[in-house]
MARBA-810444 format. One record per atom (N, C-alpha, C): x, y, z; residue in three letters. Coordinates in steps of 0.02 Angstrom, whole numbers, padded with zeros to 5 digits, always signed. Example, Ala and Ser with C-alpha at 12.3 -4.5 7.8 and 13.67 -1.06 7.14 Angstrom:
! residues 2
+00660-00284+00390ALA
+00615-00225+00390ALA
+00660-00165+00390ALA
+00642-00112+00354SER
+00684-00053+00357SER
+00645+00002+00394SER
***
This chain:
! residues 277
+05974+06066+03435MET
+05982+05993+03437MET
+05927+05963+03480MET
+05888+05915+03454PRO
+05833+05887+03494PRO
+05860+05843+03550PRO
+05819+05836+03602LEU
+05837+05793+03658LEU
+05836+05721+03635LEU
+05889+05683+03652THR
+05891+05612+03639THR
+05910+05576+03703THR
+05889+05513+03708LEU
+05899+05474+03769LEU
+05935+05409+03752LEU
+05983+05392+03794GLU
+06018+05328+03789GLU
+06007+05290+03853GLU
+05960+05241+03854PRO
+05947+05203+03915PRO
+06009+05167+03940PRO
+06014+05160+04005ILE
+06073+05129+04036ILE
+06059+05056+04056ILE
+06003+05044+04089THR
+05984+04975+04106THR
+05909+04969+04093THR
+05883+04907+04090PRO
+05811+04899+04083PRO
+05771+04928+04141PRO
+05800+04929+04201ALA
+05763+04951+04259ALA
+05760+05027+04265ALA
+05816+05060+04252LEU
+05817+05133+04262LEU
+05880+05163+04232LEU
+05878+05229+04224GLY
+05936+05267+04203GLY
+05938+05281+04128GLY
+05955+05344+04111ALA
+05965+05362+04041ALA
+06011+05422+04038ALA
+06053+05424+03986VAL
+06095+05482+03971VAL
+06055+05527+03923VAL
+06053+05591+03941VAL
+06016+05640+03900VAL
+06066+05679+03858VAL
+06052+05685+03795ARG
+06094+05726+03750ARG
+06050+05779+03717ARG
+06082+05835+03700GLY
+06045+05888+03668GLY
+06016+05940+03715GLY
+06039+05941+03778VAL
+06015+05989+03827VAL
+06075+06024+03858VAL
+06074+06090+03857ASP
+06125+06131+03889ASP
+06093+06164+03950ASP
+06110+06140+04010LEU
+06078+06165+04070LEU
+06101+06234+04091LEU
+06150+06262+04056SER
+06170+06331+04071SER
+06121+06381+04042SER
+06075+06357+04001HIS
+06024+06400+03972HIS
+05956+06378+03999HIS
+05912+06424+04015PRO
+05846+06405+04041PRO
+05808+06362+03991PRO
+05774+06311+04016LEU
+05732+06270+03973LEU
+05666+06305+03959LEU
+05644+06302+03896ASP
+05577+06327+03881ASP
+05526+06274+03902ASP
+05462+06289+03893ALA
+05410+06244+03917ALA
+05415+06176+03884ALA
+05429+06175+03819ALA
+05434+06111+03783ALA
+05495+06071+03806ALA
+05551+06106+03817GLY
+05611+06072+03840GLY
+05602+06042+03909GLY
+05571+06081+03954PHE
+05559+06055+04021PHE
+05511+05995+04018PHE
+05459+05999+03978ALA
+05411+05944+03973ALA
+05446+05881+03948ALA
+05494+05888+03903ALA
+05530+05829+03877ALA
+05574+05799+03931ALA
+05608+05841+03970VAL
+05651+05816+04025VAL
+05608+05784+04078VAL
+05552+05815+04096GLU
+05508+05787+04147GLU
+05481+05719+04125GLU
+05461+05713+04063ALA
+05436+05649+04038ALA
+05490+05596+04039ALA
+05552+05616+04022ALA
+05607+05568+04023ALA
+05622+05545+04095ALA
+05616+05591+04142LEU
+05627+05573+04212LEU
+05575+05524+04236LEU
+05513+05534+04218LEU
+05460+05488+04238LEU
+05470+05420+04207LEU
+05497+05418+04146ALA
+05507+05355+04112ALA
+05568+05317+04136ALA
+05623+05354+04153HIS
+05687+05322+04167HIS
+05710+05330+04240HIS
+05678+05371+04279GLN
+05690+05379+04351GLN
+05755+05414+04369GLN
+05808+05405+04331VAL
+05872+05440+04341VAL
+05897+05463+04273VAL
+05915+05528+04268LEU
+05942+05555+04206LEU
+06011+05584+04218LEU
+06054+05579+04167PHE
+06122+05605+04171PHE
+06136+05650+04111PHE
+06164+05708+04126PHE
+06183+05757+04076PHE
+06259+05765+04078PHE
+06293+05749+04025ARG
+06366+05754+04023ARG
+06387+05825+04002ARG
+06449+05842+04022ASP
+06483+05902+03997ASP
+06442+05966+04008ASP
+06417+05974+04068GLN
+06377+06033+04085GLN
+06421+06083+04123GLN
+06425+06143+04099ASP
+06463+06197+04132ASP
+06412+06244+04162ASP
+06390+06229+04223ILE
+06337+06268+04254ILE
+06359+06298+04320ILE
+06333+06357+04334THR
+06345+06390+04398THR
+06297+06362+04451THR
+06310+06379+04513GLN
+06264+06359+04566GLN
+06195+06388+04554GLN
+06191+06449+04532ALA
+06126+06480+04520ALA
+06089+06444+04464ALA
+06125+06424+04412GLN
+06093+06388+04357GLN
+06069+06319+04379GLN
+06108+06287+04422GLN
+06086+06223+04449GLN
+06023+06232+04491GLN
+06022+06283+04533ARG
+05962+06298+04573ARG
+05902+06311+04528ARG
+05912+06350+04476ASP
+05856+06368+04433ASP
+05828+06308+04395ASP
+05872+06263+04374PHE
+05849+06203+04340PHE
+05808+06160+04389PHE
+05834+06149+04449ALA
+05797+06110+04499ALA
+05731+06143+04516ALA
+05731+06210+04519GLY
+05672+06247+04537GLY
+05615+06241+04488GLY
+05629+06218+04427LEU
+05575+06205+04379LEU
+05528+06150+04403LEU
+05554+06106+04445PHE
+05515+06049+04468PHE
+05475+06065+04531PHE
+05492+06121+04565GLY
+05456+06139+04626GLY
+05500+06177+04674GLY
+05472+06196+04732PRO
+05512+06231+04783PRO
+05569+06188+04809PRO
+05622+06221+04832LEU
+05682+06185+04851LEU
+05691+06181+04927LEU
+05723+06128+04947HIS
+05734+06111+05018HIS
+05803+06135+05040HIS
+05809+06155+05102ILE
+05874+06171+05132ILE
+05886+06121+05188ILE
+05941+06084+05182HIS
+05954+06029+05229HIS
+05968+06056+05299HIS
+05942+06021+05351PRO
+05951+06047+05419PRO
+06020+06036+05448PRO
+06063+05995+05415ILE
+06128+05980+05444ILE
+06185+05996+05396ILE
+06182+05972+05335TYR
+06237+05983+05288TYR
+06244+06057+05271TYR
+06305+06081+05259PRO
+06315+06152+05242PRO
+06287+06168+05173PRO
+06270+06232+05163HIS
+06248+06254+05098HIS
+06293+06310+05073HIS
+06287+06325+05010SER
+06329+06375+04979SER
+06316+06444+05010SER
+06369+06483+05018ASP
+06362+06552+05042ASP
+06327+06595+04990ASP
+06335+06577+04926GLN
+06306+06618+04872GLN
+06235+06597+04856GLN
+06221+06532+04858VAL
+06154+06506+04838VAL
+06132+06458+04893VAL
+06088+06481+04936ALA
+06070+06442+04996ALA
+06039+06375+04979ALA
+06008+06370+04920GLU
+05974+06307+04902GLU
+06022+06253+04878GLU
+06086+06270+04871ILE
+06136+06222+04849ILE
+06171+06193+04910ILE
+06163+06129+04921MET
+06195+06094+04976MET
+06265+06071+04954MET
+06313+06078+04998ILE
+06382+06061+04983ILE
+06399+05993+05015ILE
+06414+05944+04973LEU
+06437+05879+04996LEU
+06512+05875+04982LEU
+06551+05891+05032ASP
+06624+05898+05024ASP
+06658+05857+05078ASP
+06697+05808+05058THR
+06730+05764+05107THR
+06781+05801+05149THR
+06801+05860+05128ASP
+06845+05901+05171ASP
+06807+05938+05226ASP
+06741+05941+05220LEU
+06700+05978+05267LEU
+06659+05933+05313LEU
+06637+05876+05287ASN
+06590+05834+05325ASN
+06608+05760+05320ASN
+06586+05724+05370ASP
+06588+05651+05368ASP
+06529+05629+05326ASP
+06542+05600+05267LEU
+06489+05582+05221LEU
+06475+05507+05222LEU
+06496+05473+05275ALA
+06486+05401+05279ALA
+06413+05382+05276ALA
+06368+05427+05297ASP
+06296+05411+05295ASP
+06270+05405+05224ASP
+06308+05430+05174ASN
+06287+05422+05105ASN
+06308+05354+05076ASN
+06352+05319+05111ALA
+06377+05255+05088ALA
+06332+05199+05115ALA
+06268+05207+05105LEU
+06219+05155+05117LEU
+06158+05172+05075LEU
+06116+05123+05063TRP
+06058+05135+05020TRP
+06007+05178+05056TRP
+05986+05232+05023HIS
+05939+05278+05055HIS
+05900+05317+05003HIS
+05845+05343+05026SER
+05805+05392+04989SER
+05812+05457+05026SER
+05832+05510+04990ASP
+05849+05573+05023ASP
+05792+05599+05067ASP
+05811+05619+05128VAL
+05767+05657+05173VAL
+05699+05624+05183VAL
+05698+05557+05184SER
+05634+05524+05196SER
+05609+05535+05267SER
+05652+05566+05309PHE
+05631+05584+05377PHE
+05585+05645+05378PHE
+05570+05673+05320SER
+05527+05733+05316SER
+05454+05714+05304SER
+05409+05756+05328GLU
+05338+05747+05313GLU
+05326+05751+05238GLU
+05364+05793+05203LEU
+05359+05800+05131LEU
+05426+05783+05100LEU
+05443+05719+05094PRO
+05509+05701+05068PRO
+05517+05723+04995PRO
+05580+05729+04973PRO
+05592+05760+04908PRO
+05560+05725+04849PRO
+05538+05766+04802LEU
+05519+05742+04735LEU
+05581+05714+04700LEU
+05636+05751+04705GLY
+05697+05731+04672GLY
+05755+05775+04692GLY
+05813+05758+04665SER
+05874+05796+04678SER
+05912+05806+04614SER
+05947+05863+04610VAL
+05992+05878+04554VAL
+06062+05882+04582VAL
+06107+05838+04559LEU
+06174+05832+04586LEU
+06225+05849+04532LEU
+06271+05894+04548ALA
+06323+05915+04501ALA
+06391+05894+04528ALA
+06432+05863+04486ALA
+06499+05841+04506ALA
+06547+05900+04498ALA
+06579+05919+04553ARG
+06624+05977+04553ARG
+06697+05957+04560ARG
+06714+05916+04610VAL
+06782+05892+04619VAL
+06778+05816+04629VAL
+06817+05779+04589LEU
+06812+05706+04591LEU
+06881+05676+04605LEU
+06882+05619+04639PRO
+06944+05582+04647PRO
+06965+05554+04579PRO
+07028+05537+04573GLU
+07052+05509+04510GLU
+07018+05443+04495GLU
+07001+05406+04546LEU
+06968+05341+04538LEU
+06921+05331+04596LEU
+06864+05301+04582GLY
+06815+05287+04634GLY
+06764+05343+04641GLY
+06721+05337+04691GLY
+06670+05388+04703GLY
+06609+05380+04660GLY
+06597+05320+04632ASP
+06537+05309+04592ASP
+06474+05314+04636ASP
+06417+05320+04602THR
+06352+05317+04637THR
+06309+05263+04604THR
+06275+05224+04646LEU
+06228+05173+04623LEU
+06157+05196+04637LEU
+06112+05178+04591TRP
+06041+05190+04602TRP
+06003+05124+04593TRP
+05946+05119+04626THR
+05903+05062+04617THR
+05831+05085+04607THR
+05794+05048+04567SER
+05724+05064+04553SER
+05679+05029+04604SER
+05647+05067+04646ALA
+05602+05038+04696ALA
+05536+05016+04665ALA
+05521+05039+04604THR
+05461+05013+04569THR
+05475+04944+04539THR
+05534+04936+04508ALA
+05553+04870+04483ALA
+05556+04820+04539ALA
+05582+04842+04597ALA
+05585+04797+04655ALA
+05516+04778+04679ALA
+05470+04826+04681TYR
+05401+04812+04701TYR
+05369+04762+04653TYR
+05377+04775+04588ASP
+05345+04732+04538ASP
+05367+04659+04545ASP
+05428+04648+04569ALA
+05455+04580+04575ALA
+05435+04545+04640ALA
+05400+04579+04684LEU
+05379+04547+04747LEU
+05325+04495+04734LEU
+05323+04441+04773PRO
+05267+04394+04769PRO
+05202+04428+04787PRO
+05148+04408+04755GLU
+05084+04440+04767GLU
+05062+04439+04839GLU
+05069+04383+04876PRO
+05049+04384+04947PRO
+05087+04436+04988PRO
+05150+04447+04971LEU
+05189+04497+05008LEU
+05165+04567+04990LEU
+05147+04579+04927LYS
+05119+04644+04908LYS
+05056+04659+04949LYS
+05014+04609+04957VAL
+04952+04618+04995VAL
+04967+04636+05068VAL
+05015+04601+05098LEU
+05034+04615+05167LEU
+05062+04685+05174LEU
+05108+04704+05130LEU
+05143+04768+05136LEU
+05096+04827+05123LEU
+05045+04817+05084ALA
+04999+04872+05066ALA
+04966+04904+05127ALA
+04960+04866+05181GLU
+04926+04891+05240GLU
+04973+04919+05293GLU
+05038+04918+05280LEU
+05087+04935+05332LEU
+05115+05005+05323LEU
+05135+05034+05380THR
+05171+05097+05380THR
+05236+05087+05418THR
+05283+05134+05408ALA
+05348+05130+05442ALA
+05369+05198+05466ALA
+05413+05198+05516SER
+05440+05260+05544SER
+05507+05276+05513SER
+05518+05340+05499HIS
+05581+05365+05471HIS
+05608+05418+05518HIS
+05674+05414+05532ASP
+05703+05457+05584ASP
+05770+05484+05561ASP
+05777+05550+05561LEU
+05840+05583+05545LEU
+05897+05556+05586LEU
+05886+05541+05650ALA
+05940+05521+05695ALA
+05974+05456+05675ALA
+05940+05415+05634LYS
+05970+05351+05615LYS
+06034+05362+05574LYS
+06034+05411+05529SER
+06093+05424+05488SER
+06135+05482+05513SER
+06111+05517+05563PHE
+06148+05574+05590PHE
+06156+05566+05666PHE
+06194+05515+05687PRO
+06203+05503+05759PRO
+06248+05556+05790PRO
+06238+05567+05854VAL
+06277+05618+05889VAL
+06351+05601+05890VAL
+06368+05537+05887GLU
+06439+05518+05889GLU
+06477+05547+05829GLU
+06444+05555+05772ARG
+06478+05580+05712ARG
+06460+05652+05696ARG
+06402+05674+05719PHE
+06379+05741+05700PHE
+06371+05787+05760PHE
+06398+05767+05817GLY
+06395+05809+05876GLY
+06461+05812+05912GLY
+06515+05820+05874ALA
+06582+05816+05903ALA
+06600+05875+05946ALA
+06566+05931+05938ASP
+06580+05990+05977ASP
+06513+06023+05996ASP
+06514+06070+06043PRO
+06450+06100+06066PRO
+06409+06131+06010PRO
+06442+06164+05963GLU
+06405+06197+05909GLU
+06369+06146+05865GLU
+06405+06093+05845SER
+06374+06043+05802SER
+06321+06003+05840SER
+06332+05991+05905ARG
+06280+05957+05944ARG
+06217+05999+05948ARG
+06225+06064+05956ALA
+06167+06108+05959ALA
+06130+06108+05892ALA
+06168+06109+05837GLN
+06136+06107+05771GLN
+06098+06042+05761GLN
+06129+05986+05783LEU
+06096+05922+05776LEU
+06032+05919+05817LEU
+06034+05946+05877GLU
+05974+05945+05919GLU
+05919+05988+05889GLU
+05937+06046+05860ARG
+05887+06087+05827ARG
+05856+06049+05768ARG
+05898+06014+05730ALA
+05873+05976+05672ALA
+05825+05922+05694ALA
+05841+05887+05750LYS
+05797+05835+05775LYS
+05730+05864+05799LYS
+05733+05922+05832GLN
+05671+05953+05856GLN
+05626+05975+05798GLN
+05657+06000+05745LYS
+05618+06022+05687LYS
+05596+05964+05642LYS
+05630+05906+05651ASN
+05615+05848+05609ASN
+05606+05787+05652ASN
+05551+05783+05690PRO
+05539+05724+05730PRO
+05523+05664+05685PRO
+05527+05603+05712PRO
+05511+05544+05671PRO
+05443+05550+05637PRO
+05439+05525+05575VAL
+05377+05529+05537VAL
+05357+05459+05514VAL
+05293+05453+05495THR
+05266+05390+05471THR
+05249+05396+05397THR
+05272+05347+05358HIS
+05256+05343+05286HIS
+05233+05272+05270HIS
+05194+05264+05217PRO
+05175+05196+05196PRO
+05236+05156+05175PRO
+05235+05091+05188VAL
+05290+05048+05166VAL
+05290+05044+05089VAL
+05232+05045+05059ILE
+05226+05047+04986ILE
+05192+05113+04968ILE
+05228+05155+04930ARG
+05198+05218+04911ARG
+05178+05217+04837ARG
+05134+05263+04819THR
+05109+05269+04751THR
+05136+05332+04720THR
+05164+05325+04660HIS
+05191+05384+04626HIS
+05133+05430+04607HIS
+05135+05494+04626PRO
+05078+05538+04613PRO
+05065+05553+04540PRO
+05115+05546+04497ALA
+05107+05561+04426ALA
+05091+05500+04384ALA
+05121+05442+04401THR
+05113+05383+04359THR
+05069+05330+04390THR
+05058+05332+04455GLY
+05020+05280+04489GLY
+05060+05217+04504GLY
+05124+05216+04486ALA
+05166+05158+04498ALA
+05176+05148+04573ALA
+05181+05086+04595LYS
+05194+05069+04664LYS
+05269+05059+04674LYS
+05293+05080+04733ALA
+05365+05074+04748ALA
+05374+05056+04821ALA
+05426+05018+04835ILE
+05446+05004+04904ILE
+05475+05068+04933ILE
+05448+05089+04991TYR
+05470+05153+05019TYR
+05494+05144+05091TYR
+05540+05099+05100VAL
+05579+05094+05162VAL
+05652+05092+05141VAL
+05696+05123+05180ASN
+05766+05125+05161ASN
+05811+05119+05222ASN
+05870+05091+05209GLU
+05917+05077+05263GLU
+05941+05141+05298GLU
+05941+05197+05262GLY
+05966+05258+05291GLY
+05923+05287+05346GLY
+05857+05285+05339PHE
+05814+05322+05385PHE
+05757+05281+05415PHE
+05739+05224+05388THR
+05682+05186+05414THR
+05704+05147+05476THR
+05669+05157+05531THR
+05689+05126+05595THR
+05647+05064+05611THR
+05582+05065+05597HIS
+05541+05007+05612HIS
+05475+05011+05575HIS
+05443+04953+05568ILE
+05376+04950+05539ILE
+05326+04954+05597ILE
+05281+05000+05591ASN
+05235+05014+05646ASN
+05187+04955+05658ASN
+05175+04943+05722GLY
+05127+04891+05741GLY
+05156+04821+05745GLY
+05220+04812+05728LEU
+05251+04746+05732LEU
+05300+04745+05790LEU
+05309+04686+05821PRO
+05363+04679+05871PRO
+05430+04694+05837PRO
+05479+04716+05877GLN
+05542+04738+05848GLN
+05576+04683+05807GLN
+05574+04620+05831ASP
+05608+04567+05794ASP
+05574+04554+05728ASP
+05506+04556+05727ALA
+05470+04546+05664ALA
+05482+04605+05616ALA
+05483+04665+05645SER
+05497+04724+05604SER
+05567+04720+05573SER
+05616+04703+05613ASP
+05685+04697+05588ASP
+05690+04646+05532ASP
+05657+04589+05541SER
+05660+04536+05491SER
+05629+04558+05425SER
+05571+04591+05429LEU
+05538+04613+05368LEU
+05576+04669+05334LEU
+05601+04716+05374LEU
+05641+04770+05344LEU
+05704+04743+05311LEU
+05738+04697+05344ASN
+05799+04669+05315ASN
+05784+04633+05250ASN
+05728+04598+05247LEU
+05707+04565+05185LEU
+05698+04617+05129LEU
+05664+04672+05145LEU
+05651+04723+05094LEU
+05715+04760+05076LEU
+05758+04774+05125PHE
+05822+04808+05110PHE
+05863+04766+05061PHE
+05865+04700+05072ARG
+05904+04656+05028ARG
+05871+04651+04959ARG
+05805+04647+04959HIS
+05769+04638+04896HIS
+05776+04698+04850HIS
+05771+04758+04877VAL
+05768+04818+04835VAL
+05835+04831+04801VAL
+05889+04802+04825ILE
+05955+04814+04794ILE
+05980+04755+04753ILE
+05935+04710+04734ARG
+05956+04656+04689ARG
+05985+04686+04625ARG
+06037+04656+04598PRO
+06072+04686+04540PRO
+06028+04703+04482PRO
+05976+04664+04469GLU
+05933+04677+04411GLU
+05892+04741+04417GLU
+05889+04769+04477PHE
+05852+04832+04487PHE
+05898+04893+04487PHE
+05964+04883+04481THR
+06011+04936+04495THR
+06052+04958+04435THR
+06086+05014+04442MET
+06135+05038+04393MET
+06191+05074+04431MET
+06248+05082+04398ARG
+06306+05115+04429ARG
+06331+05169+04381ARG
+06346+05228+04409TRP
+06369+05285+04369TRP
+06439+05305+04390TRP
+06484+05307+04340ARG
+06551+05332+04351ARG
+06553+05406+04331ARG
+06564+05448+04380TRP
+06560+05520+04371TRP
+06619+05547+04330TRP
+06605+05599+04291ARG
+06656+05641+04261ARG
+06640+05713+04281ARG
+06693+05754+04287ALA
+06681+05825+04302ALA
+06635+05854+04249ALA
+06585+05892+04272GLY
+06536+05920+04226GLY
+06473+05879+04219GLY
+06470+05821+04251ASP
+06409+05781+04250ASP
+06357+05812+04296ASP
+06295+05808+04274VAL
+06238+05827+04316VAL
+06187+05770+04313VAL
+06162+05750+04370ALA
+06112+05697+04374ALA
+06049+05725+04407ALA
+05992+05699+04386ILE
+05929+05712+04422ILE
+05894+05646+04430ILE
+05867+05634+04490TRP
+05831+05571+04501TRP
+05765+05583+04535TRP
+05719+05537+04523ASP
+05653+05538+04555ASP
+05661+05504+04623ASP
+05664+05544+04674ASN
+05678+05520+04742ASN
+05619+05480+04771ASN
+05561+05486+04740ARG
+05502+05452+04766ARG
+05504+05377+04753ARG
+05541+05357+04701ILE
+05538+05287+04679ILE
+05608+05258+04666ILE
+05659+05291+04691THR
+05727+05264+04686THR
+05761+05268+04754THR
+05815+05230+04760GLN
+05862+05238+04815GLN
+05932+05242+04784GLN
+05980+05268+04821HIS
+06048+05273+04794HIS
+06099+05261+04849HIS
+06161+05251+04826TYR
+06217+05232+04869TYR
+06279+05265+04841TYR
+06311+05310+04879ALA
+06373+05343+04859ALA
+06432+05301+04884ALA
+06469+05271+04838VAL
+06522+05225+04857VAL
+06580+05263+04888VAL
+06598+05243+04949ASP
+06651+05277+04987ASP
+06716+05237+04982ASP
+06746+05240+04921ASP
+06805+05199+04908ASP
+06865+05241+04885ASP
+06864+05306+04898TYR
+06914+05350+04868TYR
+06957+05387+04919TYR
+06946+05374+04984ARG
+06986+05409+05035ARG
+07060+05394+05026ARG
+07106+05439+05038PRO
+07097+05505+05069PRO
+07084+05561+05019PRO
+07065+05544+04957TYR
+07056+05596+04907TYR
+06990+05632+04917TYR
+06985+05691+04888ARG
+06927+05735+04899ARG
+06873+05723+04846ARG
+06811+05730+04867ARG
+06754+05727+04822ARG
+06706+05782+04841ARG
+06687+05823+04793VAL
+06641+05879+04806VAL
+06583+05875+04757VAL
+06523+05871+04784MET
+06462+05871+04744MET
+06416+05926+04769MET
+06379+05957+04724HIS
+06330+06007+04743HIS
+06260+05980+04728HIS
+06216+05986+04777ARG
+06149+05958+04769ARG
+06095+06010+04780ARG
+06046+06010+04736ALA
+05985+06049+04746ALA
+05928+05998+04753ALA
+05887+06007+04804THR
+05837+05957+04821THR
+05767+05987+04816THR
+05724+05954+04778VAL
+05656+05979+04764VAL
+05608+05949+04814VAL
+05572+05991+04850ILE
+05522+05968+04899ILE
+05466+05931+04862ILE
+05445+05874+04891GLY
+05392+05835+04861GLY
+05326+05841+04898GLY
+05288+05787+04897ASP
+05223+05787+04930ASP
+05220+05730+04981ASP
+05166+05727+05017ARG
+05158+05676+05068ARG
+05147+05608+05035ARG
+05188+05559+05052PRO
+05180+05492+05021PRO
+05111+05462+05038PRO
+05084+05426+04989PHE
+05021+05391+05000PHE
+05022+05324+04965PHE
***
């Protein structure tokens, strides 16, 4: 069955049909998925019965995989991160963010598999940072092109929530030491398409370099509000067996935290990217 695409919104998102991720993709199949990802930024595969190893192998087609410094990973497959509300406080996912932008080499993308879902709620929203950039006034584009911003792991992983005991505090301190604040351009260029995208996010961006704090806060708040305008976004209602992959370089996402006290378990494989420019 050939790959077919059903676009979700004009800005981003498509449902992929005709792909069984439990079987390795050949070169042509991978090229088709990669092209679809570049075109639609977020892809969804329904009714996938895949193991952790198969999820890892699919993600690994895009590049080497990242192991998160704080969230737990699978005992069987180290590259699979476990997002389980029974294990961790996941409130930091309930805000708009780009995964691991606190890294020198932030992710190319992520592959997320739905494992345990609440009966209702737990949707995820994505926004296109390229569509948001394209809608900026030209004078603002000129201003932003020259600016850089700082990204810090500690913003979304504060000691109050991730250092409740000596062991977790020690882990958090090790993570901070290995991941000091980094600088990225406020507007980054996609390495494959050349598209421009807003690359500051509420989860990890702390300030715009070279500006007084009040001016930095004002400009960041303007960009945070702008990038999540409804016309740039989409919302996905998960079903068990869904697998999503998104281009982390030019999207942000928000995991809606509206299902407590019910459990939600997602498995993520994260593909290491390149230095933003």
